[in-house]
C-alpha positions in Angstrom: -127.1 -7.2 -6.2 -126.7 -8.2 -2.8 -124.8 -6.0 -0.2 -122.0 -7.6 0.8 -119.5 -6.9 3.8 -116.5 -4.7 3.5 -114.2 -7.6 3.9 -115.9 -10.1 1.9 -116.5 -7.3 -0.6 -113.0 -6.3 -0.6 -111.7 -10.0 -1.0 -113.9 -10.2 -4.1 -112.3 -7.2 -5.6 -109.0 -8.1 -5.0 -109.5 -11.5 -6.9 -111.2 -9.5 -9.7 -108.4 -7.5 -9.9 -105.8 -10.4 -9.7 -107.9 -12.5 -12.2 -107.6 -9.2 -14.7 -103.4 -10.0 -14.4 -104.8 -13.7 -14.8 -106.9 -16.1 -14.9 -110.1 -15.7 -17.2 -109.1 -12.2 -17.8 -105.7 -13.6 -19.2 -107.6 -15.1 -22.1 -108.2 -11.2 -23.3 -104.1 -11.2 -23.4 -103.9 -12.9 -26.5 -101.1 -13.7 -29.2 -100.6 -11.6 -32.3 -102.1 -14.5 -34.2 -105.1 -14.8 -31.9 -106.0 -11.3 -32.0 -105.7 -11.4 -35.7 -107.9 -14.2 -35.3 -110.5 -12.1 -34.0 -110.6 -10.3 -37.1 -113.2 -13.0 -38.3 -116.0 -10.8 -36.4 -115.4 -8.5 -38.7 -117.2 -9.7 -41.7 -120.6 -10.7 -39.5 -120.3 -6.9 -39.1 -120.2 -5.7 -42.4 -123.0 -8.4 -43.0 -125.1 -7.1 -40.2 -124.5 -2.8 -41.6 -124.7 -3.7 -45.2 -128.7 -5.2 -43.8 -129.2 -2.5 -42.0 -128.8 0.3 -45.4 -127.3 -1.1 -48.5 -127.5 2.5 -50.3 -126.0 4.5 -47.4 -123.5 1.3 -46.8 -122.3 1.5 -51.1 -122.7 5.4 -51.0 -120.0 5.6 -48.3 -117.7 3.0 -49.8 -118.0 4.9 -53.0 -117.2 8.4 -51.5 -114.2 6.6 -49.6 -112.5 5.3 -53.0 -112.7 8.6 -54.8 -111.6 10.5 -51.9 -108.6 8.3 -51.6 -107.1 9.7 -55.0 -107.4 13.2 -53.9 -104.5 13.6 -51.9 -101.7 11.9 -54.4 -103.4 14.1 -56.9 -103.1 17.4 -55.2 -99.2 16.5 -54.6 -98.3 15.6 -58.1 -100.3 19.4 -58.8 -98.4 20.7 -56.2 -95.1 19.4 -57.5 -96.3 20.6 -61.3 -97.1 24.1 -59.7 -93.6 24.3 -57.8 -91.6 23.2 -61.4 -93.4 25.7 -63.0 -93.2 28.6 -61.0 -89.2 28.1 -60.9 -89.3 27.5 -65.0 -91.0 31.0 -65.1 -88.9 32.6 -62.4 -85.9 31.6 -64.2 -86.9 33.5 -67.6 -84.7 35.8 -69.1 -85.7 39.2 -68.2 -84.7 40.2 -71.9 -87.5 38.1 -73.5 -89.6 41.0 -72.3 -89.8 40.6 -68.5 -93.2 39.9 -66.4 -95.0 41.6 -68.8 -94.2 39.0 -71.7 -95.2 36.0 -69.4 -98.7 36.3 -70.1 -98.5 33.4 -71.8 -96.4 31.5 -69.3 -98.7 32.1 -66.3 -101.7 30.8 -68.1 -100.9 26.5 -67.3 -99.9 28.2 -63.6 -103.2 29.7 -63.2 -104.7 26.4 -64.3 -102.3 24.1 -62.2 -103.9 26.6 -59.2 -107.4 26.2 -59.8 -106.9 22.4 -60.4 -105.5 22.2 -56.7 -108.2 24.4 -55.3 -110.6 22.4 -57.0 -109.4 19.1 -55.5 -109.2 20.9 -51.9 -112.8 21.6 -52.3 -113.7 18.0 -53.4 -111.6 16.4 -50.4 -114.1 18.6 -48.0 -117.2 17.9 -49.7 -116.7 14.3 -50.2 -115.4 14.4 -46.4 -118.6 16.0 -45.4 -120.6 13.6 -47.3 -118.8 10.4 -45.8 -119.2 11.9 -42.3 -123.0 12.3 -43.1 -123.3 8.8 -44.6 -121.6 7.4 -41.4 -123.7 9.3 -38.9 -127.0 8.2 -40.7 -126.1 4.6 -40.8 -124.6 4.5 -37.8 -128.2 5.6 -36.0 -129.7 3.0 -38.1 -127.1 0.2 -37.3 -127.8 0.9 -33.4 -131.4 0.6 -33.7 -131.4 -2.4 -35.7 -128.8 -3.9 -33.4 -130.8 -3.0 -30.3 -133.8 -4.2 -31.6 -132.0 -7.4 -32.4 -130.7 -8.1 -29.6 -133.9 -7.4 -27.5 -135.7 -9.9 -29.8 -133.0 -12.6 -29.0 -132.8 -12.0 -25.3 -136.5 -12.2 -25.2 -136.5 -15.6 -26.7 -134.1 -17.3 -24.6 -134.8 -19.4 -21.5 -135.9 -17.5 -18.0 -133.0 -19.4 -16.8 -130.9 -17.3 -18.3 -132.0 -14.3 -16.6 -131.3 -16.0 -13.1 -127.9 -16.4 -13.9 -125.0 -13.8 -13.0 -122.8 -14.8 -15.8 -125.3 -14.0 -18.0 -126.0 -10.7 -17.1 -122.6 -9.9 -17.2 -122.7 -11.3 -21.2 -125.9 -9.5 -21.7 -124.6 -6.4 -20.2 -121.0 -6.6 -22.6 -123.6 -7.2 -25.6 -125.5 -4.2 -25.0 -122.3 -1.9 -25.1 -121.8 -3.4 -28.4 -124.4 -2.2 -29.9 -123.8 1.4 -30.0 -120.6 3.1 -31.3 -119.5 0.2 -33.6 -120.1 2.4 -36.7 -117.0 4.2 -35.4 -115.3 0.8 -36.1 -116.5 0.1 -39.6 -115.5 4.0 -40.4 -112.0 2.6 -39.3 -112.1 -0.5 -41.4 -113.6 2.0 -44.1 -110.8 4.4 -43.3 -108.1 2.2 -43.4 -109.2 0.8 -47.1 -109.4 4.5 -48.2 -106.1 5.1 -47.1 -104.4 1.6 -48.3 -105.7 3.3 -51.9 -104.4 6.5 -51.0 -100.6 4.7 -49.8 -100.3 2.4 -53.0 -100.9 5.3 -55.4 -98.3 7.6 -53.3 -95.9 4.3 -53.2 -96.1 4.5 -56.9 -95.0 7.8 -56.7 -92.2 7.2 -54.6 -91.2 3.9 -56.1 -90.1 5.5 -59.3 -87.8 8.3 -57.4 -86.5 6.1 -54.7 -87.9 2.7 -53.7 -85.4 2.3 -51.0 -87.6 4.9 -48.7 -90.5 2.3 -48.8 -88.8 -0.1 -46.9 -87.1 2.3 -44.5 -91.1 3.9 -43.7 -92.4 0.2 -42.9 -89.0 -0.5 -40.6 -89.4 2.5 -38.8 -93.2 2.1 -38.1 -93.7 -1.9 -37.0 -92.5 -1.3 -33.4 -95.1 1.3 -33.0 -97.8 -0.8 -34.5 -96.6 -4.1 -31.9 -97.0 -1.2 -29.0 -100.5 -0.7 -30.2 -101.7 -4.1 -30.6 -100.4 -5.1 -27.5 -101.7 -2.3 -25.2 -105.1 -3.1 -27.1 -105.5 -6.3 -26.0 -104.7 -5.2 -22.5 -107.6 -2.3 -22.4 -110.1 -5.6 -23.6 -108.7 -7.4 -20.4 -109.5 -4.7 -18.0 -112.8 -4.0 -19.3 -113.7 -7.9 -19.5 -112.2 -8.3 -16.1 -114.3 -5.5 -14.5 -117.6 -6.1 -16.3 -119.5 -7.6 -12.9 -117.8 -4.1 -11.4 -119.3 -1.8 -14.0 -122.5 -3.5 -13.8 -122.4 -2.7 -9.8 -121.6 1.2 -10.4 -124.7 1.3 -12.8 -126.7 -0.2 -9.8 -125.3 1.6 -7.2 -126.5 5.2 -9.5 -129.9 3.8 -9.8 -130.6 2.7 -6.1 -128.7 5.9 -5.1 -130.9 8.5 -7.0 -134.6 6.7 -7.8 -137.9 7.3 -7.3 -138.3 3.8 -6.5 -135.6 3.4 -3.7 -135.5 7.1 -2.6 -137.9 6.9 0.9 -135.8 3.7 1.9 -132.5 5.6 1.0 -133.6 8.6 3.1 -135.0 6.6 6.0 -132.2 4.8 6.8 -129.8 7.1 5.7 -127.9 5.4 2.8 -127.0 8.0 1.0 -123.8 8.5 2.4 -123.0 4.7 2.3 -123.7 4.3 -1.1 -122.0 7.2 -2.3 -119.0 6.3 -0.4 -119.0 2.5 -1.7 -119.5 3.9 -5.3 -116.7 5.7 -4.7 -114.5 3.1 -3.5 -115.5 1.0 -6.2 -114.9 4.0 -9.1 -111.8 4.7 -7.5 -110.4 1.1 -7.8 -111.7 1.0 -11.5 -110.1 4.2 -12.1 -106.4 3.5 -10.7 -106.7 0.4 -12.6 -107.1 2.1 -16.0 -104.6 4.7 -15.0 -102.0 2.6 -14.7 -102.9 0.9 -17.9 -102.9 4.5 -19.8 -99.7 5.7 -18.0 -98.1 2.4 -19.6 -99.6 2.9 -22.7 -98.5 6.5 -23.4 -95.2 6.2 -22.2 -94.4 3.3 -24.7 -96.5 5.3 -27.5 -93.9 8.0 -27.0 -91.0 6.1 -27.3 -92.0 3.8 -30.1 -93.1 6.9 -31.7 -89.7 8.5 -31.8 -88.6 5.5 -33.9 -90.8 6.6 -36.5 -89.7 10.1 -36.3 -86.1 9.4 -36.7 -87.4 7.4 -40.1 -88.8 9.8 -41.1 -86.3 13.0 -41.0 -83.5 10.3 -42.3 -85.4 9.7 -45.6 -86.3 13.5 -45.7 -82.8 14.3 -45.2 -82.0 11.3 -47.8 -84.2 13.4 -50.4 -82.7 17.0 -49.6 -79.2 15.4 -50.2 -80.4 14.3 -53.6 -81.9 17.4 -54.4 -78.9 19.3 -53.8 -77.0 17.1 -55.9 -79.1 17.7 -58.6 -80.6 14.5 -59.1 -84.4 15.9 -58.2 -85.8 18.9 -59.2 -87.3 21.5 -56.5 -90.8 20.2 -57.6 -89.7 16.4 -57.1 -88.4 17.4 -53.5 -91.7 18.8 -52.2 -93.9 15.8 -53.8 -91.2 13.3 -52.6 -91.3 15.3 -49.1 -94.7 15.5 -49.4 -95.8 11.8 -50.3 -93.2 10.4 -47.6 -94.8 12.7 -44.9 -98.5 11.8 -45.9 -97.6 8.2 -46.4 -95.6 8.2 -43.1 -99.0 9.8 -41.4 -101.1 7.6 -43.1 -99.3 4.0 -42.8 -98.6 5.2 -39.0 -102.5 5.6 -38.3 -103.0 2.3 -40.4 -100.9 0.6 -38.3 -102.6 1.6 -35.2 -105.6 1.9 -36.8 -105.4 -1.8 -37.7 -104.3 -2.4 -34.0 -107.6 -1.0 -32.9 -109.8 -2.7 -35.2 -108.1 -6.1 -34.2 -108.7 -5.3 -29.9 -112.0 -3.7 -31.2 -112.8 -7.3 -32.9 -112.5 -9.0 -29.6 -115.4 -6.8 -28.0 -117.5 -7.9 -30.8 -117.0 -11.4 -30.2 -119.4 -10.2 -26.9 -122.3 -9.4 -29.5 -122.0 -12.4 -31.9 -121.3 -14.9 -28.8 -124.6 -13.7 -27.6 -126.4 -14.0 -30.7 -125.0 -17.7 -30.3 -126.6 -18.5 -27.3 -130.0 -20.7 -27.9 -132.8 -21.4 -25.5 -133.7 -24.9 -24.2 -137.0 -24.4 -23.8 -138.2 -24.4 -27.3 -141.0 -25.9 -29.4 -140.7 -29.3 -30.9 -140.9 -29.6 -34.9 -144.1 -29.7 -36.5 -145.7 -29.2 -32.8 -149.1 -29.0 -32.6 -151.3 -25.9 -30.8 -152.9 -26.1 -27.6 -156.0 -27.6 -27.6 -158.7 -25.5 -27.6 -160.9 -25.8 -25.3 -158.6 -27.8 -22.9 -160.6 -31.2 -22.3 -158.7 -33.0 -19.7 -156.5 -30.7 -17.9 -153.0 -31.1 -16.9 -151.0 -34.3 -15.0 -148.0 -33.6 -13.3 -146.2 -37.2 -13.0 -143.4 -37.7 -10.4 -142.1 -34.2 -11.6 -139.0 -33.0 -10.0 -137.0 -29.4 -10.7 -133.7 -28.1 -9.5 -132.9 -24.5 -11.0 -129.6 -24.3 -12.7 -126.5 -25.0 -10.5 -128.1 -25.6 -7.5 -128.0 -29.1 -5.9 -131.4 -28.6 -4.1 -134.7 -29.8 -5.0 -137.0 -26.9 -5.9 -139.6 -29.3 -6.0 -140.0 -33.2 -6.3 -142.4 -36.1 -6.6 -145.1 -33.8 -7.5 -148.1 -36.0 -8.5 -151.3 -34.5 -8.9 -153.7 -33.2 -11.5 -155.3 -30.0 -12.2 -158.6 -30.5 -14.0 -159.9 -28.2 -16.9 -162.4 -25.8 -15.5 -160.9 -26.3 -11.8 -159.9 -23.4 -9.7 -157.4 -25.0 -7.6 -155.4 -23.2 -4.8 -151.5 -23.6 -3.7 -150.8 -23.3 -0.1 -147.7 -23.3 1.6 -144.7 -21.7 3.8 -142.3 -19.3 1.6 -140.3 -21.8 0.0 -142.6 -24.8 -0.7 -142.3 -24.6 -4.0 -145.8 -22.8 -5.0 -144.0 -20.5 -7.4 -142.0 -23.0 -9.1 -144.6 -25.0 -9.9 -146.6 -22.4 -11.6 -143.5 -21.9 -13.7 -143.2 -25.4 -14.8 -147.0 -25.4 -16.1 -146.3 -21.9 -18.0 -143.5 -23.8 -19.5 -140.7 -20.8 -18.0 -138.9 -24.1 -17.2 -138.9 -27.9 -17.9 -138.6 -30.5 -15.0 -135.3 -32.5 -14.5 -137.8 -35.6 -13.9 -141.1 -36.6 -14.7 -143.5 -35.0 -16.9 -146.4 -32.5 -17.2 -149.2 -33.8 -19.6 -151.8 -31.2 -20.7 -155.0 -33.7 -22.0 -152.7 -37.0 -22.0 -149.7 -35.3 -24.2 -146.6 -33.9 -23.1 -146.4 -30.2 -22.3 -142.9 -30.0 -24.4 -144.8 -31.7 -27.2 -146.8 -28.5 -27.6 -146.2 -25.2 -29.6 -144.8 -22.9 -26.9 -146.1 -19.6 -28.6 -149.6 -21.4 -28.6 -148.9 -22.7 -25.0 -148.1 -19.1 -23.6 -150.8 -17.6 -25.4 -153.4 -19.9 -23.3 -151.7 -18.9 -19.9 -152.7 -15.7 -18.2 -150.1 -15.2 -15.5 -150.5 -12.5 -12.8 -147.3 -12.9 -10.4 -147.0 -11.1 -7.0 -143.9 -9.0 -8.2 -146.0 -7.7 -11.5 -144.3 -5.2 -13.5 -145.1 -1.6 -13.0 -144.5 -0.3 -16.9 -144.1 3.4 -16.8 -146.5 3.4 -20.2 -150.1 4.7 -20.5 -152.9 3.3 -18.2 -154.4 2.0 -21.3 -151.0 0.6 -22.4 -150.6 -1.2 -18.7 -154.1 -2.9 -19.1 -153.1 -4.1 -22.8 -150.1 -5.3 -21.4 -152.3 -8.7 -20.5 -152.7 -9.4 -24.7 -150.5 -6.7 -26.2 -151.9 -7.8 -30.1 -155.2 -6.0 -28.9 -153.8 -3.0 -27.5 -156.0 -0.9 -30.0 -159.4 -2.2 -28.9 -160.3 0.2 -26.3 -163.6 -1.3 -25.9 -161.4 -4.6 -24.3 -159.4 -2.6 -22.2 -162.0 -0.5 -20.7 -164.1 -3.6 -20.0 -161.1 -5.6 -18.5 -160.7 -2.4 -16.1 -164.3 -2.2 -14.8 -164.1 -6.3 -14.4 -160.8 -6.0 -11.8 -162.1 -2.7 -10.3 -159.2 -0.4 -12.3 -161.6 1.7 -13.9 -162.2 3.6 -10.9 -158.7 4.2 -10.3 -157.8 5.3 -14.3 -160.8 7.8 -14.4 -159.6 9.9 -11.7 -156.0 10.2 -13.4 -155.6 13.4 -15.3 -155.4 12.1 -18.6 -157.7 9.1 -18.3 -156.6 5.9 -20.0 -154.0 7.9 -21.8 -152.2 8.9 -18.4 -148.4 7.4 -18.2 -148.2 6.1 -14.9 -144.9 5.9 -12.5 -142.8 9.1 -11.9 -139.7 7.9 -14.5 -141.1 10.7 -16.7 -142.1 13.9 -16.1 -145.8 13.3 -17.4 -146.2 10.5 -15.3 -148.6 10.1 -12.1 -147.8 7.5 -9.5 -150.1 4.9 -8.4 -150.7 3.4 -4.7 -149.2 -0.5 -4.3 -153.3 -1.0 -4.2 -154.2 1.0 -7.3 -151.0 -0.9 -9.2 -152.5 -4.0 -8.5 -155.8 -3.3 -9.8 -154.1 -2.4 -13.2 -152.5 -5.6 -13.0 -155.2 -7.6 -12.3 -156.6 -5.9 -15.3 -154.1 -7.9 -17.8 -155.6 -11.0 -16.5 -159.1 -10.1 -17.5 -157.4 -8.4 -20.9 -155.7 -12.0 -21.3 -158.7 -14.3 -21.6 -156.6 -17.0 -21.0 -157.6 -20.7 -21.0 -155.2 -21.4 -18.0 -155.1 -18.6 -15.8 -152.6 -18.3 -12.9 -152.7 -15.6 -10.4 -149.6 -15.2 -8.0 -150.7 -13.3 -4.6 -153.3 -11.2 -6.8 -154.4 -9.1 -3.8 -151.5 -9.0 -1.6 -151.9 -4.9 -1.9 -155.5 -4.8 -1.8 -157.4 -3.1 1.8 -159.5 -5.5 3.2 -162.8 -3.9 1.0 -161.1 -3.8 -2.1 -159.9 -7.8 -1.2 -163.6 -8.6 -0.7 -164.7 -6.9 -4.1 -162.1 -8.3 -6.0 -163.2 -11.9 -5.1 -166.6 -11.4 -5.2 -165.6 -11.5 -9.5 -163.5 -14.1 -8.6 -166.0 -16.9 -10.1 -166.5 -14.3 -13.2 -162.7 -14.2 -13.9 -162.6 -17.8 -13.9 -166.0 -18.7 -15.1 -165.2 -21.5 -17.8 -161.4 -21.4 -17.2 -158.9 -23.5 -15.6 -157.1 -21.7 -12.6 -154.7 -21.6 -10.0 -154.3 -19.5 -7.0 -151.3 -18.6 -4.9 -152.2 -16.9 -1.8 -151.3 -17.0 2.1 -154.9 -15.3 3.0 -157.2 -18.3 3.8 -160.0 -15.9 2.6 -159.0 -16.2 -0.6 -157.8 -20.1 -0.8 -161.2 -21.4 0.4 -162.8 -19.7 -2.4 -160.9 -22.3 -4.8 -162.8 -25.8 -6.1 -159.8 -27.5 -4.6 -156.7 -26.9 -2.3 -153.2 -28.3 -2.7 -151.1 -28.3 -0.2 -146.8 -28.2 -0.5 -144.1 -28.6 1.8 -140.5 -28.6 0.8 -141.4 -28.6 -3.0 -143.8 -31.8 -2.1 -147.8 -32.4 -2.2 -148.4 -32.9 1.3 -152.1 -32.5 1.3 -155.0 -32.3 -1.4 -158.9 -31.3 -0.7 -161.2 -29.2 -0.1 -161.0 -26.4 2.4 -163.7 -28.5 4.5 -162.1 -32.0 3.7 -158.1 -30.1 4.7 -159.9 -28.8 7.6 -161.5 -32.2 9.0 -158.2 -34.1 8.4 -156.6 -31.8 10.9 -153.1 -31.3 9.2 -150.8 -28.9 8.1 -153.4 -26.8 6.3 -155.9 -27.0 9.6 -153.0 -25.6 11.7 -152.1 -22.9 9.1 -155.6 -21.9 9.2 -156.2 -22.0 12.7 -152.8 -19.9 13.3 -154.0 -17.1 10.8 -157.6 -16.9 12.3 -155.8 -16.2 15.9 -154.6 -13.0 14.7 -158.5 -11.8 13.7 -159.4 -12.6 17.1 
């Protein structure tokens, strides 16, 4: 993320905060109908959870259904206990007093045992539900995270070079965890609905009007919760870039990869202050919403309390008038109180579910993103071996969202078995050219042929398998040394002989053998048992991937940039061995490296300026000769 000036950053954040009140974020400030429409994301969630583990999902559902009938059963047993106590207590002493009540107390003992059994059953069912939810939640998080990783890997490179996509990816990634809370809320509502229905039957038998009073009292609280849930989503949505920036600042301020520069340049205070500024702005926005939500929630809850106590007063009056028994009073008061709590919780949970369903849209819409660089139907595999080579025919390409042509009018041939070097100043289009060659992008103009056939017609997996690329900014995997080399052909990671041979040919074997754990040694400092390598050592390991890959087309982007002169000489002594029988493309600013290629292609402003051997280009006296002379002067 670029570091902006304070003024620019302030303007951008002001715009973002304004956006939170309107603009794009206003889309989250939805009408009730639109919020309810977001519930269409719930069935796909159920399908995902069911696919994760049908037995656990079914078990949780059955346990909830059984538990739903426990509350009304306990209330009714409680009513019977009260009525039985009143009956026994009202017995005439002349009949024998307490000593003569043995037969009368037996039903009461059975009722007490029944209530105890129901209480124990409710506790056991609750723990069983929590256990099944916990296990299912862990599995769901794992499965959804894997699916997200696989889908992201299938998308185009262009997606990952777009900031808006990263915002979308970040929102989707956040939805891979904690979704079982939402599912638990939904299933809990199903359970509570059954409980409410059973309680409503009892209330309706005594005083149907109480049900209407209960619903009217709870509607305002429900509407308030629905409104503020949508506001919460609006806030979270509009602040996604800033939250990503907070994560980035935390990383930069405390990372082994940035520690040296942070210390040397004294950046710690700047980074910490910048984090504080952004975090405080987010806190203030969140606090404002939280205060408003709490204030309105308290007022609307008071309305519900008035409704409840009005109903309670009615029940007491009817009992005093002799219409209800003392047992009826306890049953009705308990049922009404329980229904009020359940309905209030259900309405709030329903509002929460509709709000959370908005977040689910971030996950499912991410899965709907489709790559554009794909295989054609019934695409043939790449020829093995490649016979003719690659031909660029008037190829032009612009990066998405840019009006600038990265390369244009590229026309040349890379012959099969030829080593071609690409030379040019930074921004000339060298890396773009190899991205097109590996079909990380497709041209906007012209076409690239492989053995006379458009590259887009071949099976993409077959093409990627036939291409080996080692970029200058290669990844330093915090895995074992063996795995770092096996990355070149990960399917062969168990072939230790092949890995060791690749390491030997790239000169990484001596580096690895000096490590405490050898090939099993974890590289990098991210983990406690890891060992850091120097830049040159890392590059030898990365070059080992090229030998491990053993691809038909080998692309090396500045493969010796971090090597010292001796190591560079040793590597290129083996360059012919590495490219033997293969088609190779080499990008380098070092002419000692470039001259080893069969031909050299000089790029300028995204177009081919010169093509020829080292000797031919020197003799031509053009740009290549000029660049070569400039570099040569540095060694005189």
